[in-house]
N, C-alpha and C positions, 0 to 999 in steps of 0.2 A: 404909376404903372400896373396894368395888369397881370398877376403871376399865375403860372399854370404849376401843377402839380408835377414835381421831377421825379423821375423814375430810378430805379436803382441802377447804380452805374453795371452795364454790360460786364459779364465775367468771362466772355467765350471768344469774343471777337475783336480785336482793336479796330478793326475795319468798319463796324458796327457803331464803335464808340467814336471814329473819327465821322460818320454819317450824322449823328446825333450832334456833335458838337458845330457842326457845318450848319444842321438846322436851326438850331437856337441861336447861334450867331445872327443868321438873316432875320429868325421870328423877332429877337430883341431888339435889332436895328430898328425894324419895321414898327414895332411897338414903340419906339421913343422919337418914331417921326422923322427918321434921318434917312439920306442917302447913302449910297455908297460912297459917294464921292465927299460927304461930310465926314465920313470916318477917315478917309484917305486922307486927308488935310491933317486930322487930328494925330494920326501914324506917321506924319510926312512920307508918306509912300504914293504911288499911284495907285489909281481906282481899279486897275485889272488885279491888283495884290487881294484887295477886299473881296473883288467877284471870284477869285479862286480860292478863298478861305470858304467862301460861302458853298463852292462847289466841289469841295474835297480834294481839289488840284494842289492847295498849297495846305501843309500844317500850320498850326497856331504857335507859335512861341509863349512862351509863360508870360513875358513883360507885355507883348502885345495883347494878349487876352486880358490881363489885370486892366490894361488903358482902357480897352472897349467895355469891358463891364461896367468901369465908372462912368465913362462914357453914356452908357444905356440907362443908368441909373439903379444897377443891380443891389438889392440889399447886402451890406458886408455878411449877414447869414447866409447867405446863397453863393457867394462867392467861392468858397472853398468845394462846392460840388462841382462847380467849371472845372476849376483847376484839377481837381482829381480826376475826370473825365478828359481832360487834355494831357496829363500823365499817362492814362490808358490808353489813349490813342494812338502815342507813340510808340507803343510797344509792338512786337513783330510777331505776327502770325506763323505758323508753319508752312504757311502758303508763301510767304514773303521770300523771294530771293531763291525761292526752290526751284532748280533748272527743272526739272518737272513739271512744273506748272508754268505756263506760258504766259509772260508779262501781260499781255492784255486780257487774258483769263484770271489773274490773280484778284482783281477785285470782286469778281463774281464769287471765287472762293469764301472770301474773306466775308461777304455778304452771306453767303448760303449757311455759312460756320455759324453766325450769329443771328440766323433768322429763327423767329417761333414758327413760322409755317409757309410751306411751298405750294404752289397749285402748278403743275405742270402738265402740258398738252404735248406730245411728242408724235412727229409723222415720219421721223427717219430711222430712230433706233431706240428700243428701251432707252430710259433715263440714265443717265451716267452714272447717278448717285443709286442706282438699283441693279447694275451691271455685275455679272459673276467675274471672277478673276479671269477664267478662260475664255470668256467672251470678249474682256478688255484687250487682254493679249492677241487673241485674233483679230480684233478690229485695227489696234495699233499697227501690227503687222502688213496687214492690207493696206493701209492708209501711207503711212512714213517709212516703214524698212530701216527702223532705227536699228542700232548695236543690241545687243541683249542686255549690257548694263543698263543702256537708256531706257529699252523697253521696260525692264523691271522696274525701275524707278519711278516712270511713268505710271506703269500698272499699281504700284503701291500708293501712288499719290491718287489714284482715282479711289482705291478701295478705302483710304484712310477717310475719305468723304462720308463714309456710309456711318462712320463714327458717330456725326451727328445726330442721326435718331436713333443709336443704340445708347446714347449716355444716359445715365441716370439721372443727369441733373440738366435741366433745362433742355429735354430732347426735341429734336425738330420734329414737326409735324408734317408728313408728305402725302399728297393727294395727286397721284399721277394717272392721265388719262392717255393711253398709247394705241393708236390707230394700228388694226390688224396687219396694214401692210408693213409698218416697223417690226411687226414681230413675225413676220412671214420670210422675210428679207434674210437671205442665208448669211452667217458671218462664221466662218470655218466650218466643221461638218457637223452632222447630227446629234451627235453627242455632245458639243457645245452647246447647241440649239437647246438641247433637251434639258438640259442644265440651266440654260438661263428661262426656259418655260418653267422650271420646276422651284426656282429660286423666286420667281416674280408669285407665283401661287403660294410659296412657302411666307416670305414676309409679309403677305397679304393680311396674315393672322396677327401680327403684329399691331397692338393698339393705336399706334400713331402713324400707321403707313396702311394708305389704300390705295389701290391699284383697279382702274378700269379698263376695260377692252371696247373701243369703238368697231364693232365689226363692219365688214363689207355690206352688209346686208341692211346696215342702219340707212344707207344710202347717202345723199349729199349732207353737208354739215356747216357751222360757221366755222370751224377751223380750217377749211380748206386751204386758208392764204399762208400757213407756215406754222413752226411749233414755236412757244413762248414758255416763260416760268414768268410766275409772280410769286414774289417774296414779300412776306410779311415780318413786321418784327413787334418786338413785346414793349410798345410805346404810345402812350394814348394820342389818337389824332394821327398817329404816321399811316399814312395810306400805301405805305411798301413801293415796290418798284417792280417792275416788268423789265426782262430780260428778253431780248431777242438776238438772234445771231447769223452772221451772214459770213462770207467767204472772205471777209476781211476785217471781221474780229466782231465784237459784241457791241448792242446798243442798249441804253438803259433808259427808260422812260419813267418820267416823275411827276409829270401832270395829273391832276385828281382826275380830269377828264378822261384821258388816256386810260388810266390804270381802271376807272369805271367801265371802258370800256370792256378791255381784256377780261376783266373777271365777270363781265356780263356774257362775253362769249365763251369762258371755262363753265360758268353754271348750266349755260345750254348745253354745251358737250356731255357735262356730268349726268345732265338729264336723259339726254339720246344714248349714250352708251348703255352696255352692260351693265346689271348692278355688281357689286363688289362679288357677290356669290358667284352668280351666275359669269363672271370674269373669271374666278378662279375655278370653277368647272371649265370653261374655256380652255384656260392656259392647261389644266392638268390634261384634257382630251387632245390638245395640242401637241404636249410631251409626250404622248401615247403612240400619237400618229406620227411622230418623227423619226426616219428609219434610214 
């Protein structure tokens, strides 16, 4: 069997650990020349269970994992890495079971928390991970009208996401391109909008955060079909995940061709948008004009 170099077990997100383990199970099965049905027979279970293991829908128990690793011909000295990864993948992140995080969005938060890089194109609002407290409060009040307790829990959860690019170890790199329409759409009053513009300009100075503005004057562009995020992970050969959202929830795209298409769109948008320095000036001027 051909071996690949095993990366360090992630330390910040069990969700990413589950993703890695699921990907490894599929890779090892295919390298062993086995079908999901072959593995199911050995585990005395239905083929659907194996499919769910490989798609993160099911957690993988220790006994099942050890049996599969033996079936796939994994050497004894490499088994411990997989068992440690499985233990880590069972841990719970701060987002798991958090009532301020909708169930359908929990997976995204877990992936975002453990990603190494995010590329984000936004047409509706500034990226959630780059919003100010006052902006988030005004946005949530206008959308849901929750109680004050629930509102503050939701605000705290969204603000906590910012720790991902502020932490000293394994900080997240963020590259956001924001359409001018998203910036000019009023949320709350002038003070709230000024704070949001000033924050985007300020965070631009952070080494691992890049903000670009797509001005109206740029004309038509390749991002007209909607917002999206690409999340990249610190694992060799991992193409990452593209996330798109609609009224019914989120969709995760993982096919290599799909990811390449979205990354191509992002690169074209980055080329057409204002440069980071020009974007900072745009945001600063916008803050001064907002009264």
